[in-house]
C-alpha positions as CSV (number, residue, x, y, z in Angstrom):
1,X,89.4,166.1,103.3
2,X,91.9,163.3,104.1
3,X,95.5,163.6,103.0
4,X,97.3,161.8,100.2
5,X,99.9,159.5,101.8
6,X,102.7,157.6,100.2
7,X,103.9,154.4,101.8
8,X,107.3,153.2,100.6
9,X,107.4,149.5,101.3
10,X,104.1,147.7,101.2
11,X,105.1,144.5,102.8
12,X,104.2,142.8,106.1
13,X,103.4,146.1,107.8
14,X,103.0,148.5,104.9
15,X,100.3,146.7,103.0
16,X,97.8,146.3,106.0
17,X,98.6,149.8,107.0
18,X,97.8,151.1,103.5
19,X,94.7,149.0,103.4
20,X,93.5,150.5,106.7
21,X,94.1,154.0,105.5
22,X,92.2,153.4,102.2
23,X,89.3,152.1,104.2
24,X,89.3,155.4,106.1
25,X,89.1,157.3,102.8
26,X,92.7,158.3,102.4
27,X,94.3,158.3,99.0
28,X,97.4,156.1,99.2
29,X,100.4,155.7,96.9
30,X,102.1,152.4,97.7
31,X,105.4,151.0,96.5
32,X,106.6,147.4,96.0
33,X,109.8,146.0,94.5
34,X,108.2,143.1,92.7
35,X,105.8,143.2,89.7
36,X,103.8,140.3,91.1
37,X,102.6,142.4,94.0
38,X,101.3,145.2,91.9
39,X,97.9,143.5,91.5
40,X,97.6,143.0,95.3
41,X,97.9,146.8,95.8
42,X,95.4,147.6,93.1
43,X,92.9,145.1,94.6
44,X,92.7,147.0,97.9
45,X,92.6,150.5,96.3
46,X,96.2,151.5,96.5
47,X,97.8,153.4,93.6
48,X,100.8,151.1,92.9
49,X,104.4,152.0,92.0
50,X,107.2,149.6,91.2
51,X,110.2,151.2,93.0
52,X,113.6,149.9,94.0
53,X,116.2,151.8,96.0
54,X,119.8,151.1,95.4
55,X,123.2,152.5,96.4
56,X,123.6,154.2,93.0
57,X,120.1,155.6,92.7
58,X,116.3,154.9,92.5
59,X,114.8,152.6,89.9
60,X,111.2,153.3,89.0
61,X,108.8,156.2,88.9
62,X,109.8,157.9,92.1
63,X,108.6,161.3,90.9
64,X,105.2,159.9,90.1
65,X,105.0,158.2,93.5
66,X,105.9,161.4,95.3
67,X,103.7,163.7,93.2
68,X,101.0,165.5,95.2
69,X,101.9,163.7,98.5
70,X,101.4,165.5,101.7
71,X,103.1,162.8,103.8
72,X,105.6,160.1,102.9
73,X,106.0,157.1,105.2
74,X,109.3,155.2,104.8
75,X,109.0,151.6,105.7
76,X,112.1,150.1,104.1
77,X,114.3,148.1,106.6
78,X,118.0,147.5,106.0
79,X,118.7,144.2,104.4
80,X,122.2,143.4,105.7
81,X,122.1,139.6,105.9
82,X,122.5,139.1,102.2
83,X,125.9,139.1,100.4
84,X,127.2,141.5,99.4
85,X,125.8,143.6,102.2
86,X,124.0,146.8,101.1
87,X,124.9,150.4,102.1
88,X,121.4,151.3,103.5
89,X,122.5,154.9,104.3
90,X,123.4,155.5,100.6
91,X,119.9,154.2,99.6
92,X,118.2,156.5,102.1
93,X,120.4,159.5,101.0
94,X,119.0,159.1,97.4
95,X,115.5,158.9,98.8
96,X,116.0,162.0,100.9
97,X,117.1,164.0,97.9
98,X,114.1,162.8,95.9
99,X,111.8,163.9,98.7
100,X,113.4,167.3,98.8
101,X,113.0,167.8,95.1
102,X,109.3,166.9,95.4
103,X,109.0,169.6,98.0
104,X,107.3,167.2,100.5
105,X,107.5,168.6,104.0
106,X,106.3,165.7,106.3
107,X,108.0,162.4,106.7
108,X,107.4,159.4,109.0
109,X,110.4,157.1,109.2
110,X,110.0,153.6,110.5
111,X,113.0,152.6,112.5
112,X,113.8,150.0,115.2
113,X,114.7,149.8,118.9
114,X,117.9,148.1,117.7
115,X,119.4,151.6,117.7
116,X,119.7,151.4,121.5
117,X,122.1,148.4,121.2
118,X,123.3,147.2,124.5
119,X,121.8,150.0,126.6
120,X,120.4,148.5,129.8
121,X,117.7,149.5,132.3
122,X,114.6,151.5,131.4
123,X,115.0,152.9,127.9
124,X,113.0,155.9,126.8
125,X,113.1,158.3,123.8
126,X,115.6,160.4,125.9
127,X,118.1,157.5,126.1
128,X,121.2,158.1,124.0
129,X,121.3,155.4,121.2
130,X,124.3,153.1,121.3
131,X,123.8,150.7,118.3
132,X,126.1,147.7,118.3
133,X,124.9,146.0,115.1
134,X,125.5,147.1,111.5
135,X,121.7,147.3,111.1
136,X,121.3,149.5,114.1
137,X,124.1,151.8,113.1
138,X,122.8,152.3,109.6
139,X,119.3,152.9,110.9
140,X,120.4,155.6,113.3
141,X,122.5,157.3,110.6
142,X,119.5,157.2,108.3
143,X,117.2,158.6,111.0
144,X,119.6,161.5,111.3
145,X,119.6,162.3,107.6
146,X,116.0,163.4,108.1
147,X,116.1,164.7,111.6
148,X,118.9,167.1,110.8
149,X,116.9,168.5,107.8
150,X,115.3,171.5,109.5
151,X,113.0,172.0,106.5
152,X,111.3,168.7,107.0
153,X,108.8,167.7,109.7
154,X,110.1,164.3,110.5
155,X,108.7,161.8,113.0
156,X,110.6,158.7,113.9
157,X,109.0,155.5,115.2
158,X,111.3,152.9,116.7
159,X,109.4,149.7,116.8
160,X,110.3,146.8,119.1
161,X,110.1,143.2,118.0
162,X,107.3,142.8,115.6
163,X,104.7,140.0,116.0
164,X,101.5,139.3,114.2
165,X,100.1,137.1,111.4
166,X,102.8,134.6,110.2
167,X,105.4,136.3,112.4
168,X,106.2,135.2,115.9
169,X,109.5,134.4,117.6
170,X,108.0,131.3,119.3
171,X,108.0,129.5,115.9
172,X,111.8,129.7,115.8
173,X,112.3,129.2,119.6
174,X,110.1,126.1,119.9
175,X,112.0,123.1,121.2
176,X,115.3,125.0,121.7
177,X,117.2,123.9,124.8
178,X,119.3,125.6,127.5
179,X,118.7,129.2,126.4
180,X,120.4,131.7,128.7
181,X,118.1,134.7,128.5
182,X,115.0,133.5,130.2
183,X,114.9,136.3,132.8
184,X,115.3,139.1,130.1
185,X,112.1,141.2,129.5
186,X,110.3,141.1,126.1
187,X,110.0,144.3,124.1
188,X,107.5,143.4,121.5
189,X,104.6,145.1,119.6
190,X,101.8,143.5,117.6
191,X,101.0,144.5,114.0
192,X,97.6,145.9,115.0
193,X,99.2,148.2,117.5
194,X,101.8,149.3,114.9
195,X,99.0,150.3,112.6
196,X,97.0,152.0,115.4
197,X,100.1,154.1,116.4
198,X,100.9,155.2,112.9
199,X,97.2,156.0,112.2
200,X,97.0,158.2,115.3
201,X,100.2,160.2,114.3
202,X,98.7,160.7,110.8
203,X,95.2,161.6,111.7
204,X,96.1,163.8,114.7
205,X,98.8,165.6,112.6
206,X,101.6,165.0,115.0
207,X,105.0,166.2,113.6
208,X,108.6,166.0,114.7
209,X,108.0,163.4,117.4
210,X,110.3,160.4,118.4
211,X,108.4,157.4,119.6
212,X,109.4,154.0,121.0
213,X,106.7,151.7,119.6
214,X,106.6,148.9,122.2
215,X,103.8,147.2,124.1
216,X,103.7,148.4,127.7
217,X,103.8,144.9,129.4
218,X,107.2,143.3,129.7
219,X,107.0,139.7,131.1
220,X,110.2,137.6,131.0
221,X,111.1,135.7,127.9
222,X,110.7,132.4,129.8
223,X,107.3,133.3,131.1
224,X,106.0,134.7,127.8
225,X,107.4,132.1,125.3
226,X,106.4,129.2,127.5
227,X,102.8,130.6,127.5
228,X,102.8,131.2,123.8
229,X,104.1,127.7,123.1
230,X,101.2,126.3,125.2
231,X,98.7,128.3,123.3
232,X,99.9,127.0,120.0
233,X,100.3,123.4,121.2
234,X,104.0,123.3,120.4
235,X,107.1,122.5,122.4
236,X,108.3,125.4,124.6
237,X,112.0,126.4,124.7
238,X,113.8,125.6,127.9
239,X,116.1,128.0,129.8
240,X,119.1,127.5,132.0
241,X,118.8,128.7,135.6
242,X,120.2,132.2,136.0
243,X,123.3,132.4,138.2
244,X,124.7,135.7,137.1
245,X,121.9,137.9,135.7
246,X,123.0,140.6,133.3
247,X,121.4,144.0,133.3
248,X,117.9,143.9,131.8
249,X,116.4,146.2,129.1
250,X,112.9,147.5,129.2
251,X,111.9,149.9,126.4
252,X,109.2,152.4,127.3
253,X,107.5,155.5,126.1
254,X,107.8,158.8,127.8
255,X,104.6,160.0,129.4
256,X,104.2,162.7,126.8
257,X,104.4,160.2,124.0
258,X,102.0,157.8,125.6
259,X,99.3,160.5,125.1
260,X,99.6,160.1,121.4
261,X,98.3,156.5,121.5
262,X,96.1,156.0,124.5
263,X,95.7,152.3,124.4
264,X,97.0,149.1,122.9
265,X,94.5,146.8,121.3
266,X,96.4,143.6,121.3
267,X,97.3,141.6,124.4
268,X,100.8,140.3,124.9
269,X,100.6,138.1,128.0
């Protein structure tokens, strides 16, 4: 019998993931922060919960959401661009405590390759994170809240740049002039591949793994975004000639991790 899974954060990634799991006969609890989205969750077979994490606690029926779950997937990114900036680590600390009280043993935490900061060269899961942004720092600290809890079986997925329906960097880059990073490599992943990777971890019962979720091809930004602009019929960005190339960053999976997800269904080229 398939497991009961809770997805905290049914947004751009969480909702299609939950929909896919429901179609594969999983029972899914899903959370949203807005009443207007409750109906959307119900319509695709998700048991909905209105839950908001804050620095002082959790608003909503978190106990009902966590009740009888075998796995909880945390898909709540930091929101640090608003003012005042939130303390994401405090929010995750409250969530960790609620998960402990519910006696859940398996957690999947969605993180980001931003935790690697300015690391250069080939980056694998063995690379020591060196976050240089507030978001990256708080994500790494939040990862560690769960990874240091030896009672929990925690898997961490560090996704690269996310692309997919209504989300692609070329829409913001179109027409920009004299960009300086044209020879840098892309480190992206498509929504479909995010879902495929998470599904594999859940269905194959992988636990306590750390994964860089990044597509294995890494064309340069100039090559890739020029091509994507052409496909969409919009103006490409232009790049300055490189006279003093900085160290490049290519984020990869270790061979052991690649075995978890044998192929990528979406083409980035």
